[in-house]
N, C-alpha and C positions, 0 to 999 in steps of 0.2 A: 523463524516462520517457515513452515514447510512449503515446498513448491506445489503441494496439493491445494493449499489455500491461496490460489491466485486471486489478486484483487478483482472484484467484479467490475465489468465495464459500466460506463455511464448509462442511465436508462435511455431507451429509444425516445426520440422527440425532445431530449434535453436541449436547451439553448446555451451555448458557450461562446462568448466573444462575438455574438451576432450570427453564429452558425448553428444550424439545426442538425443534430445527430440522427442519421437514418438507420445505421446498423454498424456492428463491429465487423471490420474486415479481417483483422489478424490480431493475435496477442503473442508476445514473446516475453523473455525474462526482463525486458526493460520497459515495457509499456504496452499500450493498446493503440491500434490504428482503426479509425472509424471512417466510414463514408458519411459525408455531411453535405448540406446545401448552404451556399453563401446567400447573402441578402438578395442577389439577382437571380437566385434559383439555379446557379451553376453547381455541378458536383465537384467536391474537393475531398482530399484525404486529410485527416487530422491525426497527428501522432501525439499521444499523451504520455508524458514522462511519469511512469508508475512502476518502479522496479519491484518485482515480486519478492525479492529477498529482503526488502527494506520497508515495504508498506502493505497495509491491508485496506480493503474497502468492501463493505457489505453491499449486497444487492439493493438497489434503490437509493443508495447514498451517493453523494457527490464528492465529499472531502475524503482524502486518504487518511488512514490512521497510521502514524509512524511511531514505533516504540522509542522512548526517550534515549536509549543507548544507541539507536540507529540514526538519530536525528542529524548529527553533524555529517555523517556519510551521505544521507539522503540529500542534504542541502548542497554538498559538494558536487554530487551528480547533477542536481538541478541546475546549478550555476554553469556547469560544463555543457549541459543540454541546451540551455538558453544561449550560451556563446556560440554553440554549433549552429543553432538556428539563425543567429545574426550573421555569422560568416557565410552560411549557405545562401542566405537571402541576397548576398552581394554577387554571387556567381550566376552567370547566365550562359549556359551551354546546353545544346540539345541532348548531350549524353550524361548530364547530371540532373538529378531530380530538382525541380523548381520549388523553392520555398517562397510562398506568396505572403506569409504573415506568421508572426509568432507572438504569443501573449501569455501573461500570467493570469490564472484564475483557479479557484478551488484548491489553493495552496500547492499548485503544481504549474507546469508550463506546457503549452500546446504549440505544435508546429503545423502550420497549414500548408499543404503541398498540392500540386496538380494531381488530379486523380488519373492514373494511367490504366488503360485496358489492354490486356494481352496476357502473357504468361512469362514466368521467370525462366532463366536458362536451366535451372535444375529440372524443371518440368520437361523441357526439350530433351535434355540428356537422358532422362528416364524413359521417355517415349522412344527415343532413338535406340537406346540400349535394348529395349524389348523387341526391336526388329531383328536383333542378333546378326547384324552385318559385320564385316571385318572392321569397318571404320564406324565408330559411334557417330561422329560428325566429320564431314569432309574437310580436308585441309583448306580448301578455298573458303569454305564457310567459316572455319576457325580464324583464318587470317583476316577476313573482312570484319567479323564480329569484334575481334580484339583491337583491330585498327580503330574502330569506332569508340570502344571503351577507353582506349589509351588517350584518345583526343580529349575526352572529358576529364580523365584522371590527371592529365598534364595541367589543365586549368586549375584543378583542385590544388595540386602541388605548387603551382605558381602563386596561389593565394596563401601559401604557408600552412595549408591544411593537409591532414592525412585522412584516408578513409578508415583504415584499421579493421574493417570487417568485410573485405571483398571475398565473395564466394558465389557460386552459381545462383543461389537463391536471392542474392542481392544485385544480380544483373538482370534487368527486366527488358523483355523484347515486346515492344508495343505493337498494337494492331496496325499502327501507321508506320511500321518498319523502322523503329529506332531502338538502339540498345542504350539503356539508361541505368546509371549507377544509383542505387537507392540505399537507404538505411545505413547512414554513417555511424561509426561506433565510438565517437569521442567520449561521451559520458560513460560508456561501458569501460573504456580504457582507463579513465581517471579513477573510477571506483575499484577496478581490479588492482590498481597499484596501491590504493589506500586500504582496501578491505582484505579479508582473508579468504576470498573465494575466486581465485584466479582462473582455474581450469574451466569451470562451467561457462565462463564468459566467452570462450573462444570456440570456434568451430574446428574440431580436430582435422588436420590435413591442410587447412588453408591459413592457419596462424603461423607466422614466422617464428623461428626458435627464440629470437630476442624478446618476443611477447611473453614468453614463459619465465623470463629472468628479470627480477627486480633491478631497476637502476640502469638497465642497458639502453643505449641510445636507439631511438627509432627514427626512421626517416623515409624518404621515397622508396628506398630498398625494401622496406617492410611491406608496403603495398605491392611492390613488384614480385616479391615471393608469392603473395596470394594470387597474382595474375598468372604466374607460372603454374601454380596448383590448379587454377581454373582451366587452363589450357590442357593440363594433364587429364583432368576429369572429362573434358570434351573428347579426348583421345581414347581413354580407358573405360569411361562410363562409371567409374567409381573415384572417390577422392584418394589422393596419395596418403601414405601413412602419416600420422601426426608427428610433429617435430621431435617430441621426447622419444618416441619409438625409433625414429631415424637415428637419433644419437646412440642408441643401444646397438642397433643393426640397421644400416642404411641399404635398403633394397631398391632405391629409386633407379639407379643405372640399370639394374637387372630387369626391372619392370619395363623401362623404356626400350631396352634392347629387343624385347619381344615385338615392338612396334616398327622395327627397322624394315623397310620394304612396304609397310602399310602407309607410313607418313615419311616425309622427306627427312634426311639426316639433319638438315639445318633446323627444322622445327623441333626435332627431338633435342638438339643441342641447345636451342633457345630455352626449352623447359628446364634442362639441367642447369643452365646459366642462371636463370631466375630463381631457381630453388636451391642454390648453393647454401650450405649451412652457415658459412661465414658471410655476414652481411657485406663485407668489402669485396667479396668475389662475385657479387651480383651486379647487374646494371645499376649504376648509381642514379640514373635519371630515367624518366619515361621516354625522353627524347632518344637516348641511347638504345633503348629497347625498340622503339618505333622504327628506328633506322634499320635494325636487323630484320624486323618482322616484315618491313616493306621493301626489302631489297628487290630491285628489278630482276626479272628472270625467275624469281621465286613465286611471285604472285600469278594467279590464274585469273586474268581479267574476264569479267562477264557483265552484261548489262543488267542482270537481275540484282535487286537489292539484297543485302545480307539476310533480312528476315524472309524474303521470298525464297531465297535459296534454302534456308533452314526448313521452311514449310514444305517446299517441293521434295526435299530430301526425306522428310519424315512421312511422305506418302499421302499427305492431305494438307489442307490449310490448317488453321489452328485447332480444328475440331478434334484431331487425335490427341493433341496435348491437353485440351480441356477434359476429354474423357478420361485421360490418364490421371487427372487430379484426384479422383476417388482412390487410386491405388497408393498415393504418396503418403497420406496420413500425416505423421509428424514432420515430414520433410518440408511442408509448406508453412513453416513458422515465420517466413519473412513478411514484413509489412509490405503492402502493395500501394505505395503512394501514387 
């Protein structure tokens, strides 16, 4: 099935599980995210499992059509997506997307989440990069932002879960000043290990080397690599080279060396530590990374919240970032629960 034939979204005003579909928010390789209303008239985001590589759906239809030879793989991903919803529903942390409900219908699974308003970190980085200042994001902003993200990630890891798709497009900065991890990748990970389409599933630059190798153990260190890559993107304005490229010729130290004097040596060392090619050479837990990122004397305390600092730094409130969305095009493929 070609990627050109993406499954059609559910028709507007469809009712599923007691929710009414208002519009499509986003679509990616793994499904569609809708804005919907619950029975009380509250807005929610609903994520539908519908991998474009395994299923088709014609406009106006509700049921996906899965080719017989793809059915076992489709069901494997479905099971993983369902389990991910069940696990996320048990988590309660302001920095992790809230799963309110999940249910089976239309021969697939739906995950109901809080609808968040704001912009993702990718959009902030692109807006800041366009300003062409020496620092894409200030060090104090980066430290505050990732302190918040790591608090949420630590809870995820304590529940024996991994995110597996941390990237700036999946770190959402809400209008009420929270950084929230969205769009977990468990189903994506299961399918990549079983199917023959590993590379397109990962976002180059943010996926750890072990994600490209079958049978290699993944753990907290895999998400920590992605955190390091996100910090790098906040400093450089672009993603680092993809792991396979780094194995051929690793330019990470060279790229970071250019930032000495712009950012503290310690922050640069933290990025190198997180992005070590050898998983054992990285921080083995979020706690170990938090300790280094929060070292007293390194932090620049301020009364402004992390999101306020970001918005002030970018020259306006969220307006600049919203205007920049038109420029981003394909970069905004992240669901926005």
